[in-house]
N, C-alpha and C positions, 0 to 999 in steps of 0.2 A: 784417486789417492787410496793406496792401501795403508791402513792404519793397523799396526800390530801392537797389542798391549800384552806384554808378558808379565803376568802378575806374580809369578814365582819361578825360581830356577830349581826348586826342589823337585825330585822325581822318585817314584817308587820302583822304577826299573833302572837297569844299568846297560846302556847301549855304548859299545866300544867307541863309536865316533861322535858321541854326544858331549856337549859342553856343560850340561846341567849338573846340579849337585846331587848328593846322596839323598836317600829317603829319610827325611826328618819331619817331625810334626810341624805343621804350619799353623801358628796360633794368631788370633786376632791382634794380640799385643805386638807381634812382629810385622804386622802389615800396616800400610798407610790407611787412613780413614777412607770411607766411601767418598766423602766430599773432596778429599785430596785427589783421588783417582779421577773423579769427574771434572773437577776444576782444572787439573793438570792437563787432561785431554782437550778440554775447551781451549786452554791457553796455547797448546801445541797446534791445534787446528787453526787458530787465529794467526799464529806465526807463519804457517805454511799456506795461508790463503793466497791464491793467485792475485797478482797485482791488479788493483782496480775492481776486483770481484767482491760481491756482498756475501756469496756463499761458495763453497766447493760444489762442483757439478755432481760429484759422487764420492762417497766414502764407503769403502769395503773394509769393515772392521773384523779382525780376527783376534779372539781372546785365547791365550795359550800359556803354556809353561815352558819348561818343567812339566809338571803334571797338574792340571787345574783341579782334578778330583781330590788332591791333597788339601785344597783350600777349604775354609769354612764355607759351606754352600749358601748359607743365608747372606753372608758378606758378598760372595760372588754374584748372587742374584741381584742384590742391591746395586752393585757396581754396574752390571749389565743393563739393568732397567734405566739407571741414571744416564749411562752413556748413550743409550738409544734416544732418550729424550733430548739430550744435548746435541747430538749429531743431527737430529731432525731440524734443529734451528740453524745449523751451520752448513748443511748440505741439501741439495735438491733431491738427491737419491741416497739411500743407504742400504747396505746389507750387513748382517752380523752373523758370525759363525765361530766355531771353536774347534780345537784339535786336542784329542785326548787318547791315551793308550787304552782307555776303557777298563782299566784294572782297578776295580773297587767293588764294594757290595751293592746289592740291588737298590738300596735306598738312595745312595749317592748317584748312581747312574740314572735312576728315575728322575731325580731332581735335575740332573744335567739336561735331560730331555725336556723337562718343564721349562727350563731357562732358554734353551737354544732350538727346540723343536727339531726340524729336519736338518738343520745346518751343523751337523757334527761329523767330523772326519777322524780317522784313526790311522795308525801306522803299524804294520806287522810284516812278517816275512815267513815264507813257507820252508825255506831250506837253510839259509845262512844262520849262524849262531851269534850274530853281533848284538841282537836284542835279547836281553836276559832279565829274568826276574828271580831273585834269590839264587843267582848263579846258574840258572837253567834256561836255555832257549825254549825248550818244550814247555816249561812252566809258563813262560811269557805267552806263548801261542795259546795254551789252554785257557788261561785267564782272559786274554784278549778276545778269544772266540766266544767265551761265555758272556762277556760284556757286549760284544757285537750283536749276539743273538737277542739280548734284552732290549738294546736300542732298536733293532729291527722290529721286534714285537710291539714296542711302544710307539714307534714313529715310522722310520724307514731304514733300509739297509745303509749303513754309513759307507761313504767312499773311503778308499785306502791309499796311503802313500807308501810306496816301496822305494827304499834307498839302495842303490847299486854300489857295491864295493869292488875293488880291483880283483880280477880273476873270476868274478861272478856275473860278468856283463851278459852272457847268453841266458842267464836265469830270468832275465826280463821277459823272455818269450813264454816261459812256463808260468810266471806270475800272471801275465796277461790272460793266458788261457784259463787259469784257475778262477780269477776274479770275473772274467767275462761269463763263465758258466754260472757264477753266483749272481749275475746281474748287478755287479758293483762297479762304480766308477773307479778309475785307477789313475794315480799320478806316479810316473816313473822319474826319479831324479838321481843324479850322481851324488856320491858322498861329498859332503862339504868339509872344508877345512875349518874346524872349530878350534877350541882351546887345546884339544888333543891333537897330537901329530899323527895324521892318517895319510895313507897313500891314495892319491886320486885314481879314478878309473883309467883304463887304457882308452883313449879317445877313439881310436879306430874300431876296437871291439865294441865299444858302447854304441857307436854309430851303426855298426852292422846289426846289433841287437834291436835298436830302435827301428831300423828300416824293415827288419823281419817282422816286428810287431805291426808296423804299418801295412805290410803286405797281407797280413791276416785280418787286419781291422778295417782298412779303407773300403768303403761301400759294402762291407759285410757285417761289421760290428753293430751291436745294439746299445752299447754303453759308452760313456765319455772316457777317453784315454788321453791324458795329458803327458807331454806337451804337444801331442799330435793334434788333438781337437782344437787347441787355441791357434795352432799354426794354420789349420784349414780355415778357420774363421778369419785370421789375419790376411791370408791370400785372397779369400773371397771378397773381403771388405777393404783391401789395400790399406792395412794399418799395421803398426808394430805388434809383435806377438805378446809383449809384456815380460814380466820377470821370468827368467834371468836375462832377458834380451831387452834391456832398457839402457839407453845412454842417459836417460833423464831420471835416474833414481831420485835425485834431489828435486822433489816436486811430485813424484809419483809414489813414493814409499817413505814411511816414517815408522819408527819403533820406539815405544815408551816402555821402560822396564818398571818393575815394582818399586825400585828405589828412586824412580824419577828420571834416570839417565836416558838420553835421547841419542839414537843412532838411526841410520837409514833403514836397517833391518837387523833382526836379532843375530844373524850370522856375522854381520860386520861387528856387532858388539862382541861376539865370542872371540873374534880374532884381534880385537882391539883397534879396529880401523875407523877413524873419523868420528870420535865423540863430538856431538854438536852442542850438548848442554844438559840441563836438568830442569824438568818441569816444576818440581816442588820448590826449587830455589829461584825459579824464573830466570835461569841462565840460558843464554843463547850465544853461540860463538859464530859470528858472521864470517870470520876468516875461514873456519872449518867448513861451513856451509858453502861458501863461494868456491872453495877448492873442489869440493865434490860436485857442485853444480857446473863447474867448468867442463866436465866431461861431456856435456851436451854438445860442445863445439870442438873440444880437443880430442880427436879420434885418430888412431893410427892411419897413416896415409894409404896403406894397402887396403884397409877396410873401406875407405871411401870409393875405391874403384871395384869393390867386390860385387858380384852379381846378386848376392843375397843380403847385402847390407840393409836393404829396406826392411827385412825381417829380423836380422840379427842385431842391428843397431850397435855393433861393436862388442856385444856380449857383456858378461857380468864383470863389474869393476872389482868385486871382491875376489873373484877367481883370478883376475889379472894381477891384483896386488899380492895375493897369497903365493903365486908362483914366480912373480918377477919383481915385486916391490914397487910397481908402478901402476897406479889406477888407470892410467891413460893407455896402457899397452893392450895388445891383443891377449885374450885369455887363453889358457892351455887347452880349453875345449874347442877352440876354433876349428880344427879339422873335422871333428864330429858334427858340429853344427852346420858346416858347409855341406857335408855329404847328406845330412838329414834334410835340410831345407831344399837342396837342389832336387833330391828324389821326390819329395812331396810336391813341389811345384810342378815338376815334369809330369807326374801322374795326374794331378788335378787338371793341368792344361790339356791333357790328352783326352779328358772326359767331357761329356756335355755338362756345362756349368749348372744347368737346372737340375740335372740328376744328382750332382754333388750337394746342392743346396737342399734338395728334398730329403736326401739321406741324413745330412748333418742335423736337420731339424727334428729327426725322430729319436735322437740319442738321449739316453737318460743318465 
């Protein structure tokens, strides 16, 4: 189970495609208490416990915003420590990490490393101007690079998420080369449909870019590149790839906002799809949950006969809903995912499996 806790939607940056709010001071008085956050997460994990189980098998917790560096850091640390203790009683395994733009002074970033250790990720871009600080993309990059260097000096080089926008699909190749040279893990993702109206990527161009990255990375790369890395693991271990290729989001993912609202993920929250309840008021909408959970079985007929359905699982329901209004439809990225999965599987099957296993085990 992926548990996302978005403690604030305030952010000190302005990204064109982001749904978060403006840079505003986040004060203790505006936040829930530490006990509310911890007890709310406990209640949520109890509500999503697999039937008949005493514990979740595994909880992967990500604490994020908005920008979590805007939060009072003592309050953030108390929340994280309490969440770790609670999850240890409700899950056999747990991981915890954070996502930050790393735009803050040294004192706050040092505290972030004390709280999360090596499990810190960030987001940036070397060419596009969609991520801005005080109206400048260069300013964002400069401040992010300074924060990244400090995290690397204190802990380890943080991995990076790069968001692809329409017309910039081929830039994924350059981004890979830059971060591979820096020894950084990379996640490439297409722009999502948040509260702002943004145009999705061209699926054919995005597939071509991912395949070209694959051609440069497969059996040659030294760092983890997603979604390619998770796809290799899925093919080797005959399992689904995971988000955004889950037909079982209801049961595999849950998001709790700082106001207590519950959605399957923060992106679904941003587009207003499928509110499930509120942890602070102990509200849970079984009808909404069951409608989302029905996607486990209600899949487009063409998907069921597709040769990569075992990997894709019908794709992202939010993508399907954003483009068609139907969470059970095929998502708009279907052509891209088909091309990518088929190419990856063909290349892996053409190689000695032990060679692939050995290589994938060396990536950092």
